C-alpha positions as CSV (number, residue, x, y, z in Angstrom):
1,M,78.6,83.3,44.2
2,A,78.3,85.7,41.4
3,D,80.8,86.1,38.6
4,F,81.2,89.9,38.4
5,A,83.1,89.5,35.2
6,L,79.9,88.4,33.5
7,L,77.4,90.6,35.4
8,I,79.3,93.9,34.8
9,P,79.0,93.8,31.0
10,A,75.3,92.9,31.3
11,L,74.8,96.0,33.6
12,I,76.7,98.2,31.2
13,D,74.3,97.0,28.4
14,G,71.4,98.1,30.6
15,R,70.0,94.7,31.6
16,D,68.4,94.4,35.1
17,L,69.6,91.6,37.3
18,T,67.4,88.6,38.0
19,A,66.6,87.6,41.6
20,P,69.1,84.8,41.6
21,E,71.8,87.1,40.3
22,V,71.1,89.7,43.0
23,E,71.3,87.0,45.7
24,A,74.6,85.8,44.2
25,A,76.0,89.3,43.9
26,A,75.1,90.0,47.5
27,Q,76.9,86.9,48.6
28,A,80.0,88.0,46.6
29,L,79.9,91.6,48.0
30,A,79.8,90.2,51.6
31,S,82.7,87.8,50.9
32,S,86.3,88.5,51.9
33,E,87.4,86.4,49.0
34,I,86.4,88.9,46.3
35,G,88.6,91.9,45.7
36,D,87.5,95.3,46.5
37,E,88.3,96.6,43.0
38,I,85.9,94.4,41.2
39,K,83.3,95.0,43.9
40,A,83.6,98.7,43.2
41,D,83.3,98.1,39.4
42,F,80.2,96.1,39.9
43,L,78.5,98.7,42.2
44,T,79.6,101.5,39.8
45,A,78.0,99.6,36.8
46,L,74.8,98.9,38.8
47,G,74.5,102.6,39.9
48,S,75.2,103.9,36.3
49,K,72.5,101.7,35.0
50,G,70.1,102.7,37.7
51,E,68.9,100.2,40.2
52,S,65.4,98.9,39.6
53,A,62.9,98.6,42.5
54,D,63.1,94.8,42.2
55,E,66.9,94.9,42.4
56,I,66.8,97.2,45.4
57,A,64.3,94.9,47.1
58,G,66.5,91.9,46.2
59,F,69.5,93.3,47.8
60,A,67.5,94.4,50.8
61,R,66.1,90.9,51.2
62,A,69.6,89.4,50.9
63,F,71.1,91.7,53.6
64,R,68.0,91.3,55.9
65,E,68.7,87.6,55.8
66,R,72.3,88.2,56.8
67,A,71.4,90.6,59.7
68,I,71.5,89.7,63.4
69,D,67.9,89.1,64.6
70,P,67.2,91.3,67.7
71,G,64.1,89.1,68.6
72,V,61.5,91.8,68.5
73,S,58.9,90.1,66.2
74,A,56.3,90.4,69.0
75,W,56.1,94.1,68.3
76,A,56.8,94.1,64.5
77,S,53.3,94.0,63.2
78,R,52.3,97.2,65.1
79,A,55.7,99.0,64.8
80,I,56.9,101.7,62.5
81,D,60.3,103.0,61.3
82,I,60.7,106.7,60.5
83,V,63.9,106.8,58.4
84,G,65.6,108.6,55.6
85,T,68.1,107.6,53.0
86,G,70.4,110.5,53.8
87,G,72.7,111.8,51.0
88,D,70.6,114.9,50.2
89,H,73.3,117.3,51.4
90,A,70.5,119.7,52.4
91,G,71.7,120.2,56.0
92,G,68.4,119.5,57.6
93,F,67.8,118.9,61.3
94,N,67.2,115.3,62.5
95,I,63.4,115.5,62.1
96,S,62.8,111.8,62.1
97,S,64.6,111.3,65.5
98,V,62.2,113.6,67.2
99,V,59.2,112.1,65.3
100,V,60.2,108.7,66.9
101,L,59.8,110.3,70.4
102,V,56.4,111.8,69.5
103,L,55.1,108.5,68.2
104,A,56.4,106.5,71.2
105,C,54.5,109.0,73.4
106,A,51.4,108.2,71.3
107,G,51.7,104.5,72.1
108,V,53.1,103.5,68.7
109,P,56.0,101.0,68.9
110,V,58.9,102.5,67.0
111,M,61.9,100.6,65.7
112,K,64.4,103.1,64.3
113,H,67.3,101.9,62.3
114,G,70.2,104.2,61.6
115,N,73.8,105.2,61.8
116,R,76.1,108.1,62.6
117,G,76.2,111.0,60.3
118,I,78.0,110.2,57.1
119,T,76.9,112.8,54.6
120,S,75.6,115.1,57.5
121,K,77.2,116.6,60.6
122,C,74.8,114.8,62.9
123,G,73.1,111.4,62.1
124,S,70.2,109.8,63.9
125,A,72.6,107.8,66.0
126,D,74.5,110.9,67.1
127,L,71.4,112.7,68.2
128,L,69.6,109.8,69.9
129,A,72.9,109.0,71.8
130,G,73.0,112.6,72.8
131,L,69.5,112.2,74.2
132,G,70.5,109.2,76.3
133,V,70.2,106.1,74.0
134,D,73.0,103.5,74.5
135,L,74.1,102.5,71.0
136,A,75.9,99.5,72.4
137,A,72.8,98.1,74.2
138,S,72.2,94.4,73.9
139,P,69.2,93.0,72.1
140,E,67.9,92.0,75.6
141,K,68.1,95.6,76.8
142,L,66.4,96.8,73.6
143,R,63.5,94.4,74.0
144,L,63.0,95.9,77.4
145,A,63.2,99.4,75.9
146,L,60.4,98.5,73.5
147,D,58.4,97.3,76.4
148,Q,59.2,100.2,78.8
149,L,59.9,103.2,76.5
150,G,57.9,102.2,73.5
151,Y,60.8,102.7,71.1
152,V,64.2,101.3,70.2
153,F,67.1,102.3,68.1
154,F,69.0,99.7,66.2
155,F,72.6,101.0,65.5
156,A,73.3,99.6,62.1
157,P,76.9,98.5,62.5
158,N,75.8,96.2,65.4
159,Y,73.3,94.3,63.3
160,H,74.9,93.9,59.8
161,P,78.2,91.9,60.1
162,A,78.0,91.3,56.3
163,F,78.8,95.0,55.7
164,K,82.3,94.5,57.2
165,H,83.7,93.5,53.8
166,I,81.7,96.2,51.9
167,A,82.6,99.2,54.0
168,P,86.1,99.8,52.4
169,V,84.5,99.7,48.9
170,R,81.8,102.2,49.9
171,K,84.4,104.5,51.3
172,A,86.5,104.3,48.1
173,L,83.4,105.0,46.0
174,A,82.4,108.0,48.2
175,A,85.9,109.4,47.8
176,R,85.4,109.3,44.0
177,G,82.0,111.0,44.4
178,R,80.1,107.8,43.5
179,R,76.9,106.6,45.2
180,S,75.9,102.9,45.2
181,V,72.8,100.8,46.0
182,F,74.1,100.8,49.7
183,N,73.3,104.4,50.0
184,I,69.6,103.5,49.7
185,L,69.5,100.1,51.4
186,G,69.7,101.3,55.0
187,P,66.0,102.2,55.4
188,L,65.1,98.8,53.9
189,I,67.1,96.5,56.2
190,N,65.9,97.3,59.6
191,P,66.7,94.1,61.6
192,G,63.4,94.5,63.5
193,R,61.3,94.3,60.3
194,P,58.6,96.8,61.4
195,A,55.4,96.4,59.3
196,H,55.1,100.2,58.7
197,V,57.7,102.6,57.2
198,L,57.8,106.4,56.6
199,L,60.8,106.6,54.3
200,G,62.4,109.8,53.3
201,V,64.2,109.7,49.9
202,F,67.2,111.8,48.8
203,A,66.1,112.3,45.3
204,E,62.6,112.7,43.6
205,A,63.4,110.0,41.1
206,G,64.0,107.5,43.9
207,V,60.5,107.8,45.4
208,P,58.7,105.3,43.1
209,K,61.6,103.0,43.3
210,L,61.7,103.0,47.1
211,A,57.9,102.6,47.4
212,G,58.2,99.8,44.9
213,A,60.9,98.1,47.0
214,L,58.8,98.5,50.2
215,E,55.9,96.9,48.3
216,S,58.1,94.0,47.1
217,L,59.3,93.5,50.7
218,G,55.8,93.0,52.0
219,C,55.5,96.3,53.9
220,A,52.0,96.4,55.4
221,A,51.8,100.2,54.9
222,G,54.5,102.5,53.8
223,V,55.0,106.0,52.5
224,A,58.1,107.1,50.5
225,G,58.5,110.9,50.3
226,H,60.9,113.5,49.1
227,G,60.8,117.3,49.7
228,I,61.5,119.3,46.6
229,L,63.7,122.4,47.0
230,G,64.4,123.0,43.3
231,P,65.5,121.4,40.1
232,G,67.7,118.4,41.2
233,Q,67.6,119.7,44.8
234,G,65.7,118.3,47.7
235,I,65.6,116.7,51.1
236,D,65.0,113.2,52.4
237,E,62.0,114.5,54.5
238,I,58.4,115.4,54.0
239,T,58.3,119.1,55.1
240,T,56.2,122.2,55.4
241,A,58.8,124.1,53.4
242,T,58.6,122.1,50.2
243,P,56.2,120.4,47.8
244,N,56.5,116.8,48.7
245,R,56.4,113.9,46.3
246,V,54.9,110.9,47.9
247,R,54.1,107.3,46.9
248,G,52.5,104.6,49.0
249,A,53.1,100.8,49.5
250,G,51.1,98.0,51.0
251,R,47.7,99.2,52.2
252,L,48.6,102.6,50.8
253,R,49.8,101.5,47.4
254,A,47.2,103.7,45.6
255,L,48.8,106.9,47.1
256,D,50.7,108.8,44.4
257,E,50.4,112.6,45.1
258,T,52.3,115.8,45.8
259,W,51.6,117.1,49.3
260,R,52.0,120.7,50.4
261,A,51.7,122.2,53.8
262,E,48.5,124.0,52.8
263,D,46.9,120.6,52.2
264,F,47.0,120.0,55.9
265,G,46.1,123.6,57.0
266,L,49.7,124.4,57.9
267,P,51.7,127.5,56.8
268,V,54.5,127.1,54.3
269,A,57.8,127.6,56.1
270,P,61.1,129.0,54.9
271,F,63.5,126.1,54.5
272,A,66.0,127.9,56.8
273,E,63.8,127.0,59.7
274,L,64.5,123.3,59.1
275,Q,68.3,123.7,59.1
276,G,70.4,121.7,61.6
277,G,74.0,121.6,62.6
278,D,76.4,119.4,64.6
279,L,75.3,117.5,67.7
280,T,75.7,120.4,70.0
281,A,73.6,122.6,67.7
282,N,70.9,120.0,67.3
283,L,70.6,119.2,71.0
284,A,70.1,123.0,71.5
285,I,67.4,122.9,68.8
286,V,65.6,120.0,70.5
287,E,65.6,122.0,73.8
288,A,64.3,125.1,72.0
289,V,61.5,123.0,70.4
290,L,60.4,121.4,73.6
291,A,60.5,124.8,75.4
292,G,58.2,126.3,72.8
293,R,61.0,128.4,71.3
294,G,61.7,126.4,68.2
295,P,61.4,127.6,64.7
296,A,57.7,127.3,63.7
297,G,58.5,125.6,60.5
298,L,60.5,123.0,62.2
299,V,57.8,122.4,64.8
300,D,55.1,122.1,62.1
301,T,57.3,119.7,60.1
302,I,57.9,117.4,63.1
303,V,54.1,117.5,63.9
304,L,53.3,116.7,60.3
305,N,55.5,113.7,60.1
306,A,54.2,112.4,63.4
307,A,50.7,112.8,62.2
308,I,51.6,110.9,59.0
309,G,53.0,108.1,61.2
310,L,49.8,108.0,63.3
311,W,47.8,107.8,60.1
312,L,50.1,105.0,58.7
313,V,49.5,102.7,61.6
314,Q,45.8,103.5,61.6
315,K,45.8,105.3,65.0
316,T,43.9,108.1,63.1
317,A,41.7,108.1,60.1
318,S,43.5,111.0,58.4
319,V,46.8,112.9,58.6
320,R,44.9,116.1,59.7
321,E,43.3,114.2,62.6
322,G,46.8,113.5,64.0
323,L,48.1,117.0,63.9
324,P,46.7,118.3,67.2
325,I,47.5,115.0,68.9
326,A,51.2,115.2,67.8
327,R,51.5,118.9,68.6
328,A,50.2,118.3,72.2
329,L,52.7,115.5,72.7
330,L,55.6,117.5,71.3
331,L,55.0,120.7,73.1
332,G,52.9,119.6,76.1
333,G,55.7,117.9,78.1
334,A,55.3,114.2,76.9
335,V,58.4,114.2,74.7
336,R,60.5,115.9,77.4
337,A,59.4,113.3,79.9
338,K,60.2,110.5,77.3
339,I,63.8,111.9,77.0
340,A,64.2,111.9,80.8
341,A,62.8,108.3,80.9
342,T,65.3,107.3,78.2
343,R,68.2,108.7,80.1
344,E,67.2,106.9,83.3
345,F,66.5,103.6,81.4
346,Y,69.9,103.4,79.8
347,R,71.7,104.4,83.0
348,G,70.1,101.5,84.8
C-alpha cells in the first residue's frame, strides 16, 4: 500500500508517479484503513501537478481490476461506449444518451457506463431511467438486454465497490471546489470494457491526455473530443455549435484535428439549441426531437455523434456517410420504437 507521506512531496515537486506507485496509491485510496484527510491531500497534490496520461491510465487500470465483471465479454470487441467526463458546467442536454439509442437501432452493441447528475441537473442515469431503463437490473438481465435491445447501461455505483471508501473524499474536495483524477476516470472504467469509445472531455487540455489514456488501455479505436465555447469554456461533447478539438486512439491514433459542423456539411447551430434542464425538461426535449419538433442544432448534434460512432466501429467508411443513416433512425421512428421496447423489456 502506498505511503502517501512520501508520494505527496514528490507530486508537489512535479514528479509523475510510476506504474507501481499508481497501483499502490489506488489500493490505499480504496482502503478503509487510510484516513480521508491524507487521501484528500494526495488527490489535491496529484491534481495540482496535473495527471499525466500514463497516471490516468494506471488509475483506470487499477479500478477496472476492482470492478464487478458483468460478464459481457462476448459483445465487447464490437461494442462502443458514448460517454462524457461531465464537469463542464455548460448545461447541455444528454446528447450521448440519445446517441446510444440511435447506435443500438443501427445494430451496434452499446455499453454505456454512467451515473446520476453530479455537476448537472440530469445525468445519463437519470435520463435513461426516465426512458425505462432499470438501474438496479442484474448482470443476467443486462446480458439479456444486450441480446434483445442491443444496448445496456451500467450504473456506476453498482459496479465499483472500491469507490465506497473514496466517495466521502470526493465530496469533501468538491465542497472546496477541487477536482480530482476521479472526475475523469468514469469514462475509462466501464466494467464491460467495450473496444470502442467516443469520449467527451470537459476541458480542451484534457483531450490529448484522455486520448493517450485510451491508447494505453488498449482501446481498439477511440475519439476524445471537446467542444470549444470560448477561452477556458467548453462542453464535453462534439457539437455543431462549436469548433471541436479531437484526438484519436487505437486504430485512429493519427487523428489530431479540429472539427467543425461545416466539415460535415452541417449548419453551425447556436449553442442555446443544445441546452438541457432537469429530467422533466429533458424528457420533453426527447419527445420533441422524436416528433420532429426538436431544435435543429440539437438534432444535428445527435446525428453527428451517432455518425461518428458508426465510423468508429467501421459500420461506415466516413463520418459523412453515417449522417443520413443516423438521421433516418432518429427521426423515422426507430428510436421511438427502441424506447418502447426498453420500457417493455424492463417491465418484464
